[in-house]
C-alpha positions in Angstrom: 56.2 8.2 9.6 55.3 4.5 9.8 52.9 2.8 7.4 50.3 2.4 10.1 50.3 6.1 10.9 50.0 7.1 7.2 47.2 4.6 6.6 45.2 6.0 9.6 45.8 9.6 8.5 44.7 8.9 5.0 41.7 6.9 6.1 40.0 9.5 8.3 39.3 13.1 7.2 39.7 16.1 9.4 35.9 16.5 9.7 35.5 12.9 10.8 38.2 13.3 13.5 36.6 16.5 14.7 33.1 15.0 14.7 34.2 11.9 16.7 36.1 14.1 19.2 32.9 16.0 19.9 31.0 12.7 20.3 33.6 11.6 22.8 33.3 14.8 24.7 29.5 14.5 24.9 29.5 10.9 26.0 32.2 11.5 28.6 30.5 14.5 30.2 26.9 13.2 30.0 27.1 10.8 33.0 28.3 13.6 35.2 25.6 15.9 34.0 22.9 13.2 34.5 24.2 12.6 38.0 24.1 16.3 38.8 20.5 16.5 37.4 19.1 13.3 38.9 21.5 12.2 41.7 21.4 13.0 45.4 22.2 16.6 46.5 25.0 15.5 48.8 26.6 13.1 46.4 30.3 13.2 45.5 30.8 11.7 42.0 34.6 11.7 41.9 34.8 8.9 39.3 32.4 10.6 37.0 34.4 13.9 37.3 37.6 12.1 36.4 35.8 10.4 33.5 34.6 13.8 32.3 38.1 15.3 32.7 39.8 12.5 30.7 37.1 12.6 28.0 37.5 16.4 27.6 41.3 16.3 27.4 41.2 13.5 24.8 38.5 15.2 22.8 40.3 18.5 22.9 43.4 16.9 21.5 41.4 15.0 18.8 39.5 18.2 17.9 42.8 20.1 17.5 44.2 17.4 15.3 41.0 17.3 13.3 41.0 21.1 12.8 44.6 21.1 11.7 43.9 18.3 9.3 40.9 20.1 7.9 43.1 23.2 7.3 45.7 21.1 5.6 43.1 19.4 3.4 41.7 22.9 2.4 45.1 24.2 1.5 45.9 21.2 -0.7 43.0 22.1 -3.0 
């Protein structure tokens, strides 16, 4: 493991990674939900759908890493 990876892993706790992953998911999906709620009925928000997909994939990976890190932190105690 490189020094940079080790510094990042030690800097952020599992809860912080999990929390910011959820924030990423909400901010990535909210434009699509607002468009569905307020936009035209015949609209086709392809870009917003792709943004939501990318945000959900990244946030799922980040949440998984955060949960694993939280379990490791718990087991170290």
